[in-house]
N, C-alpha and C positions, 0 to 999 in steps of 0.2 A: 504494500500500500504506500509506503514511504517513497519507493522508487517511482511509482506512477505519479505521485504528487510532485516530486522533483522534476520529472519529465514534463508534466503539464506546465509547471512554473517556467521552465526553460523555453518551451514552445511559445507560451504567451509573451514572455519577455522579448524573445527574438522577433516575434510578429509586431509587437509595439515598437521595437527599435527600428525595424525595417520601414514601418509606416512613418515614423518620425523623420527618418532620413529622406524618404521619398517626398514627404511633405515639404521639408525644408529646402530640398534642391529644386522642386518645381514651383515654389512660391517665393521667389527672391525679389519680387517687386516691392519698392518702398511704400510705406503707408505713413501718413501724417496723423499724429495723435495730438489733440488739443486737451491739455489738462485743465479741467473746468474752473476751479476757483482761481487759478493763476492764468496769466497771459503767456503761457509757454506752449510752444508747439514742437513736438519731437518727430523726427523722421527716422523710421527704422524698418527693416524688412518684416514682412508679415509673419514669417515663421518665428522671428525673435519675439514679436509681440505675443503670439500665441503661446510660446514656451514660457515667457515671463508670467503671463496671466495664469497659466496652468500651475506654475510654481507657487504663485501667491495663493491660489485656491487650495493647493495641497497644504501649504503652511498654515493657513487659517483653519482648514478642516482638522488638521492634526492638533492644533492648539485647542479647539473645541472638544475634541475627543479626549485629549489629555486632561483637561479640566474636569470633564465628567468622570473620568477614571479616578482622579484625585479625590473627588467627593465620595465616590463609591468606596474607595479604600479607607477613607476616614470613617465612614459609617460602619464598615466591616470591622475596623479596629475597635470602635466603641461597643459594638455588639459582642465582639470577642471578650472584651473586658467584663461586660455584664454577665456573659455566660460563665466566665471563670469565677466571678463572685458567687453566682448562684450555685455553681458546682461545689465550691467550698462550703457554702451554707448547707447544701444537701448532704455532703459528707459528714458535717458536724451533727446534723439532725439524725442521720442514720447511726452515728456513733452513740448519741444520747439514747436513742431508742433501744439499741442493743444492750447498752449498759443498764438501762432501767429493766429490761426484760430479764437479764441475767441476775440482777439483784432481787427481783421479785421471785424468781425461781429459787434462789438461795435462801430467801427469808421464809418460804413456805416449809412447814414441818412435814416430814414424810408421813404417809398414812399408817405405816407400821408403828410409829411412835405414838400416834394418837390412839391406836387400839390398845396399846399396852397400858 
């Protein structure tokens, strides 16, 4: 299964790489970009604009996912602490229950002694 996964990963990566190379070689015409709040106009090849926008999108998406995972890990850590506290309380409760049960058994007089 691991070999098939690696093979598929390589095939998909090579296909995306070939697509990116063919896209960048066939789209070399310059594009003018006007940055809205400023009066700046940039001229760049269209493939560069596409790759930069893809990179910015990947970075922003990764940041959002990372922040979500950070909150999930914090919640998991708090729940683990609560679980550990409850586990200790349970162990102490079981210990007191068993010690009370053994002391009750020890305090009861045997039936044979009562008959005598």
